Structures are given as C-alpha cells and as structure tokens.
N, C-alpha and C positions, 0 to 999 in steps of 0.2 A: 659897312662889311668890315667883319674883323680879319686881320692879317693872317690867323690861322686858316681860314676857310679860302681866302684867295690862294694860299700855298696848297692847300689840297685840291682845288679845282684846277689848278696848274699840274699837279703831279696826275689827275686822272686824265686831263687831255695828252700828257706826255704818255701814259701807258695805252691809251686808246690810239694814238697816233703808231704808236709800237705795233700793236696788233693789227692795224691796216697797213704799215709797212711790211711786216712779216708775210703777208698774204703774198707778196711778190716771190718771197723766198719758197713759199708753200708752191707757189705756181711753177717754180723752177725744178720741183722734185718730179724724176721721173718721167712717163709718158706724158705729162701735163706740158712739158715744153713743146712737144709736137702737136699740141692742141687736142689730145686725146684724153678729154674731160669726160668723167662718169657724170650722169646726171645729179646723183647727191653730191659729188663734188662741187660742181657748179653752185647747188642749192647751198652748200653749207659756206663756200666763199661769198656768197652774196649775203648771205646773214651775217657773215663776219665781218664784210666791210660795212654793211650798212649800220650794224650795230656800234660798232668801234668808232666811225667817223660820226656817226650821231652823237656818241658820249663825248666825241672831241670838241665837236659843235656846241653842244649844250653847255660844255663846261667853259666857254666863252661868253654864254649869253648874259649869266648874271656880273662879269667883270665888264662886258661892254656897257651894260646899264649900268653900274656904279661908274664909270667914265662920263657917262651922260648926266649923272647926279639925279637918277631916278629915286625917290624915296624906297627906304627898305622895305616897307609892305609891299608895295606895288612891285619892285624887283623881284620878290620871291613869289608874288602873286603870278606875273607875267612869264617867268622863267618855268615855275612848276606847271603853268598851264600849256605851255609850249611842249615841254618835255613830256609830260603825261599825255599830251594829244599824239605826240610822236610814237610812244609806246604802244598806245592803243591801236592806233593806225596800222604800225608795222607788224603787230600780232594778226591783225585781220588781214592782212595783206601776205604774209608768209604762211598762214595755215592752210589757205586752199592749195599752194604751191606744195607744201608737204604732202596734203592728202593726195593730190595727182601723182606725184612721184612714188608714194606707197601704192598706189593703185597698180602702177606701171610696174614697179619693181619692189614687191613686198618684202618687208623684214630688213631692209637696209638701214632703215634709221629707226633706231632703239626707242621704244616708248618712253623709257626714264628720262632721255635726254631731251625727247620732245615735251614732256612734262616740266623739265627743267627749265627749258627754253620760254616755253608759255608761263610759267609761273613767274618766273623772273621779270617779264615784259608786263605782265599783268599786275603784278605787285608793285611794279615801278608806276605804272599808270595810276593806280588807285593811291598810292602813298603821294604822288603829286597831286591829285585830287585834293587828297586830305589836306596837305600843305598850302595849296591855293586858296582854301576856304578856312584853314586854321581849326579843324575840326580833328579832334583826337590827337593832334601835333600840334607843336609851337609854330608856327610859321616861321621859316628859316632857312640857314643854310644845311641844318643837319639832315633834314629829309630829302632834302634837292641832292646831296652828296650821295645818300643813299640809293636814291633813283638812278642816279649815274652809275656807282657801283654794280647795280643789279644790270643795267645794259652791257657793263663790262663782264660779268658772268655769263650772258649770252654769248656774248663775243668770244670770251675765252673758251668756252663750250666746244664751240665751231671749230677754232683753232685748233683744239686737242683732237677733234675728229680728222681734220684735215693732215695734220701731222702724224698722228698715230695709226690711222687706218693703211697707208702703206707697210708700217712695220708689222702690223698684224698678219698682212697677207704674206710677208716674207717668213712668217712664223709658220707658215702653214694654214693661215685661215683662206675660206672660201668665199667667193664673190656669187651673188644671186644669180648672175648670169653664166657662171660656169657649173657643170654638171657636177651634182653631188654624191654620185655614185660611184666615184674613182675614176670615170672616164675622163679623158683629155678633151678639152674643147677643140672646135676646129682652129688650125692654125698652129698646133703646138706638136 
C-alpha cells in the first residue's frame, strides 16, 4: 500500500470521527438535552453515528491488514468485501425504519435526501463488489476510498439535517405535528 493511500485513509478516519463526535454537540442543542428527541431526529442521529463510525472503522481495516502483511490483492478484496457488505446491510436496515417513520409522520423526511442516502450506500456497496472481484475497476485503494467517501456523504447529509432543522424552525418553519392552519398547538 502506498503512502498516499495511507494518508487518505487516516484523513477519512479523522473526518468520520469528527462527524461522530459532533453528534454529541448536536445532542446538546435545545430540547434534545431534556431528552425530547423527535423520531426523525433519532433516526438521523442513528444514521449519522452508524455511517460515520463505520467509515472510521473501515478506514483502519486495510491499514491493519497491511500491518499483518496481508498480500495487496487479498487486502483490497477482504476490505472491499467487508465495506460493501456493511453498506448493503445498513441500507436494508435503515429503509424499513425510514418507511415506518414516514408512515407515522408523513412529509418530515425529504424524498431527495432519502434518495441521496440510499444512492450513496448502494453505490458504495456496488463499487466495493466491483473492487473485490476486479471488474470494471482496478482492484486497489482508489475504489475503496471512494466507498468510504460515499459513507461520509450519507453521514454528512444526516449531520446537516440535524444541525439545520432547528434553524429552519426558528425562521418560521412548521413541524408536521403542529397545525398548519395558523392555530397554535396545545401548550403554547
């Protein structure tokens, strides 16, 4: 493994750990410190933590294999297989939860954001499968790093929604659980 790939993997691990760490900061905002999490906030926080910590963990897999003197071909095959399986399994896990949340609270999760999330994870899974079997891509660090970056796209999207949603509400945005006809909800 070349030095450039090692540095990129370490940088990705740092960014992923930063996303995971900022989830604590996000949790400290407003009503969240009182444990008053909305279901869509819990969903986004879970997605952000799992995808960012997954990216962090998987950034270290090839580095660990390198230290164990795993041959280069086997290194990228196993790393890509593990990362691809993670992406595929997580999208299969998250989508039923998203559908259930949309059924109970329709319209809170934008369709375009879900599409980006699913496309990122599915693209990561497919790219890793191609890298593992060396079809259409040359087996190596490039496709693997691209897969990690796709995981970070998914984590970053969740982070943006967690941080920006309270700001949009402060600007007069409505919640789905609030009346939309100008009436105040109970307790105001």
